N, C-alpha and C positions, 0 to 999 in steps of 0.2 A: 925298725922303730918299734918300741914298746907300745903295746895297746893301751889306750887311755882307760882309766877306770871311770865308769859312769854310774851314777845313782839315778834310779827312777822312783819318784815319790807319788804314791796313789794308794787307794785301797787295794789290798792284795789278798787273794785267796788261792790256795792250791791243795790238792789231795796229798795225803801222806800214807794212806792205807785204805784197804777196802772196808767200808762200813760194816759189812757182814762179819768181819773178823774182829774189829776193835770197837764197834759201836759208832754211831754217828759223831758224837762229840769229839772223839779222838781220831777221826779219820781225815781231818783237814786242819790247816792253819788259816787264820784270818787276822789281818791287820787292818783296822779301819783307817789308820793313817800309817802306812808302811813304807819301807824303802827296800828296793831290790838293787844290788850292786853287781855290776857286770865287768869283767876284765878278761881279755884274751878269749872271748867267746864262751866263757863259763860264768856261772853264778858264784860269787865269792862272799856274798853276805845277803841276809834277809832278816827282816824283823820290824819291830816298831820304829817309827821314824826317829824318835829321841834316842833309842838305844843304838841304832845303826850309825846315825850321824855322829854320835859321840865316839864311835870306834874308828871312824873313817877320817882321812886327812881333812883339815878345815876347808881347803880350797877345792875339794872334789866338785866336779860338775854334777849338778842336780837337775834332772828334767821333771817337772811337776805336771801331773795330769789331774784336772778338776772334773768331778762328776764321772770319773772312770773307775774301772777296776781291772787290775792286772791278774792274769792267770796264765798257767802253762799252755803252750801251743796245743791245739787239738790234734788228735791222732786218728786217722781214718784207716781202719783195718781191712776195708774192702772197697775197691773202686776200680772202674774200667776207664782209662783215659781215652781209648778209641770210640767210646760211646758218648762222648761230649756232644757230638753233632746230632745225636738222635734222641737226646733227653726229651721227655714229654711226647713220646710217640703213642698214639691213641689205640686203645681197644683190644689188647690181646693178653693172654696169660703166657706163661714162661715159654713153652716150646714153640708156639706159633710166633711169639714176639722175637725169638731168636731168628727164626727162619725169614720173617717178613721185614724186620728192621735191622737187627744186629749184623747179620752176615753180609748183607749188601754194603752197609757202611764200613765194616772192617776191610772189605776189599780195597777201599780207597787208600789204605795204609801201605799198600805195595809201593806207593809213591812216596819217597822219603821227604819230598818238599811239603806235601800235604801233612805228613806225620809230624814234621817239625812245627808247622803252623798250629796244629791242634795241641801238640805237647806244650807250646808256649802259652797258648790260651788256657789250657788246663792248669798249668802251674800258677798262672796269674789268678785264676779263679780260686784255687786252694789258698793262696796268700790272702786274697781279699775276704775270705771266709774264716781266716784265723787257723787254718790247717797247716801244720808245719812238718808233719810226717804222714806218709800214706803207703799202704801196701796196694800195688797197682798192677792190673792186667794190661799187657800190651796186646798185640795180635799175633798171628802165626808168623808174620814176617819178621825176620831178624832185625831189619832196619828200624822197625817201629820201636824196638827196645833200645837200639843204639842211640837214635835221635832223642828219645826220652831222657836217657841217662846223661847225654851230652848237655842238654838243657838244665837238668837237675844239678849237674856238677858245676855249671857256671854260677848257679845260685847258692852253692855250698849247702844243699839240702840233705837231710837225712831221709833217704827215700829207698824203697824196696820195689823192684819190678821184675818182670820176666816175660819171655816169649811164650805164647800159647802153644800148647801141644795138642794136636787134633788130627787123627789120621783116619776117621770114619764118621759116618752120620752127619756130614757137613758138605757144603758145596765143594766140588773139586778144586775151585780156585782158592779155597782156604785150608786145604789139608796139606800136612807134611807126611813123612814116613817115620817109623820108629828110628831108623838110622839117621835120617836128616835132622829130625827133631833132637836126637841125642847130640849130634855133633855141633849143631848150631847152639844149643843150650850150653854145652861145654865151652864153646868159644866165647859166649857172652859172659859166663861165670868167670873165666880166666881174665877177661878184659875189665869187668866192672865190679865184681864182688869184693867188698872191702876196700874199694878205691875211694879215698876220702871218706865221705859219710854215706856212701852208697852200698846197697846189699842186693844180692840176687835172689829171686824166688823161682824155683822150678814150677812150671805152671801148666799142668794138664787142665783143660777147660772144665770138664767134668767126666765122670766115668763113661757115659754113653758115647762120647766122641773120641775115645781112645781104645784101641784094641788091647788084648792081653799083652801083646808084644811091646806096645808103647808104654803101658803102665810098668812093665818090667824094667824098661830103660829109665823111667823116673826113679824107681827104687835104686837102680844102679848109680845114677847121678848123686843121690842122697848118700850112698855109701862112700863114693869117691870124694865128695865135698860135704862132710858132715855138718859144717856150720852154715850151709845155705838154707833158705827158707823153702817151704813147699806150700803152694797156694792153689786152692781149688774150691769147688762148690760141693755142697752135701745137703741132701734132704730138704730141698727148697719147696718142692711141689709134689703133690701126690701122684700125678701122672708120671712125673720124672722118676719117682721111686719105683713104680710099677715097671717102667721101661728098663731101669737098671737091673731089676730082678729077672726080667725076661732075657736080657743080654748076657747076664752072668748067673745062670741057674745053679751053678755049683757053689755059689757063695751064699752065706746065711743072711746078709743084709747089705744095704748100700755101703755102710762104713767097712764092712768086711772085705769089699772089693779092694779099697785102698789098703786096708791092713794086710791083706794077703801079699801085696807087692812091697811091703815095707815103707809105706808112705806116711805112717804116723810117727811123729817125733816131736821134740820140744819146740821146733820152729815150724811146725805144720799149722796152718790156719785155714779152717774150713768155713766158707761163707754160708750163713743161714742156719742150718741145723734145726729147722722148725719141727720136724717129724721124727724125732729120735727115740728109740727104745731105751729102757733102762740099761740094757746090756751095751748098747752103743755109747751111752753116756759114761758108763764105767770105763770102757776101753779108752775113750778120749782122755779121761782123768788119769788112767794108768800110764799113758804115753806122754802126758803133759802137752797134749795138743790143745789148740785153742779154737774158739768159735767167734766169728764176726756177726754181731747182731745188726741187721739191716732193716729197720722198721719201715722206712718210707718205700723202699722197693717191695717189701713183703705185702704192704697194703696196696700199692699201685698195681702189682701183678695178681693180687688176690691169692697169695700163696699160703697165708695162714698166720697164726699168732705165736711169736717166739716165747717159750716158756723159761724166762730168766730164773725164777725160783728153783726150777728143776735143775738148771745148770749149776746154781749155787749149792744145791744139795750134794751134788757130785764133785763140787770144788773144781769145776772147769773154768779156765781163764776165759773171760769174755771181753771183747772190745766192741767198739761202736763202729759201724760202716755206713757210708752213704749209699754205696752201690750205684752211683751214677753210671749208665744212664737209665736203668730201671728205677733207681732212686731219683727223686724229682728235685733234689737241691744239693748243691755242694756244701751247704751250711750244716755243721754238726749241732748248731743251736736248734735249727728246725728239726734235725733228726732226733734230738733229745725230746722235743715236743711230741713227735710221733710215737717214740718209745713209751712215753707216759701214757698215751692213749691206748697203746697195745696192752700195757699192764691193766689199765682200767677195764678193758673188755674181758679181762680174765679175773676181775674182782681182786686185783692186786694193786699195790701202791708202788710207785717209783719216786723215791725221794730226790729232790734236786741235788743234794750232796752226792747220792749215788750216781745220778746222771753225770755229774761233773767227773767223778772217778772213772766211769765207763769211757768218756770221751778223752780222757787225759792219761792218768796213771794206769787205769785198767787196760787201755790200749797198749801202753808201753809194756805192761806185764804179759799181755797176750802175744806180743812180738819179742819178748825176752830181750827188750832194750831198755828196761827200767833202771839199769845202772848208768844210762846216759841221758834219757829224756823222760818226760811224763809228769814231772812236777818241778818246783822251783828250789829244790834242796841245794845246799851249797855243794859245789863240785859238778853239778849237772850242766849239760850244755844249755846255753842261754837262748832257747826257742820259747818265745812267750808272746802273748797277745794282750792288747789294751782294748777293753771293751767299754763302750759308751753307754752309760746308764740312761742317758737322755737322748738317745739316737733319734727317736721320733717324738712327736708331740704327745702321742698316746703313752709311750713309755715314760716320758718325763712326768706326765700327770699320774700315771699308775705308781711310779716309784715313790711319790709323795705319800702314798697311802700305806707303804710298807713300814714295818716296825723292826725287822731283824734281817740278818743276812740270808737266811733260808728263803724268805719271801722275795728278796731281791733276786736271788738266783732263779727262783721259779719264774718270775716275771721275765728275766732274761731269756730263759729257755722256751717260754711260751710265746713271747712276742718278738724275740730277736731273730735276726737274719744277718746278711752281709752288711746291712746299714749299721749294725751294732759294732762291727769291727772297725775301730779307729785306726790302729796300727798293728802291724805284725812284724816281729823281730826274729831273724834267723841267725843263730850263732852270734848273737849280740849286735847284729847290724839290722837297721830298719829295712825290711823287704817290701813293705806295703804301707801306704798312708792314704786314708780315705779322701784326703784333700787333693789327691791327684799327682803326687810326687813320684809315683811309680807308673811306667807306661803299661798300657794294655796291648795285647797282641791284635793284629789285624788279619782276619781270615779272608783269603781270596774267595770270591763268589764263583 
C-alpha cells in the first residue's frame, strides 16, 4: 500500500545553516503558520500554510497543532545508554566517578535481559525528550550492543552505537583483549552497520583504558570499514590529560595518541574537548573530525568550560551531547540551557538560533548525516518533534510576554524539558505522545 500523504499545520522553525557562516537571519526558516507535508517517511513539502495547501491535493489529511511549534528532531552526539541507571550519582569527578559508579553498573549489562530492559527505557526516554538520533556508547559486552540495535531497529530509528573497547586500567570483569575486541567489533559491524537506519561506531572508551595494541586494532577496523564511525572521549578533565601523557610519553598530546593510530577521520566524534591546544584544534579541523559539546556533564563533574568560539575559529564541526549518565538530563532543551550558562561564564553569548542549530543540523553535520537528517528540508527523513509553547503554567505566562521568534526559542530552551515535547515523529510515524499513547518500559527491581 502506498503511504498516505499527511500535512502537519503549526508554527514551524528549522535550521538551514550555521549562523557563523551565513548570519543569524539566513540560518533558519520560520513559518508562523506553516505546513509540513510527509509521505513515505520523507518530507515532501514545507512552507507557509497558504502556499503549501494550494500546492497539495484538496483532500489531503491535515493535522493542526495549536500553541505548538514543529522543529527537526534533536540529535544527541554523545550519550551512554548503560549509564541510565546511575544518572544523578553524587559527589565525584571523572576518574573516581568511573571507578565508583560507572564500572559497577556496566557489569550488569553482561545480562542481556537487563541490557534489553535498559535499552527499551533509554529509547523511550529519548523519544519523550524529542531526540530522534543519538551516538551511543554500549558496554564492553557484545550483547549490550546487539540488544540496543535490536530495539532501535524495531522503532526504525537512525541510531549509531558501538561496543566499548577497554583492555587495561579497568576492572577485570569489564576488560576485553585487542584480539577479542577486534573480532567482536568486526562481527557487530557486519551485522548492524548500514542495516536499515543503523550505523556502527568503533568505540574505545578513552586512551587510558586501551593499550597501544588495542588502539592499533581500532585503526585497523577504520581502514577495513572506512564508512563506520569512531566514538571516544578527549580532554575532558585535567587529571585525565595528565594520565594520558604519563601512559603515552612518546606522544605529543592527548589527541596525538589517537592520531598516531589513525583514529581521526570524517566520522570521528570526540566527546568534550574542553582543554585543547591550538595545534590539536587544527588537527581536528584538518581531518574533519567532530566534537560533542556536553555542557550538563561538564558542569556536573566539574570538568571545565567548553570554548565554542575557539572551535568555530578552527571550523570544527560541533554537535550537542547530553552525556547521560554524567549528564543529568536526557533533554536537549535543558542541555541548551546549560550551554548558554557555560558561554556566559566565559563572557560569551549563545544565541537561541545557534543553540537550535547545535542540537539539530549542527549535530547532523558533526555526524556527516546532514544529507538525511538535521532539518526539515524537502527530501530529508521525517524525524521531527512538536513542542508545546504552553507546556507549563509558567511557560504559558512567559510566552505572552514574548514579541518575536528568538524570544520564544530562548524561553523554550530556558524553561523547557520533557514536558515541552508534545509528540515525536520517527520517519513520518508518531513514536511518542505526551498523552500516553506510547508505552513506557518497566524495569525489574
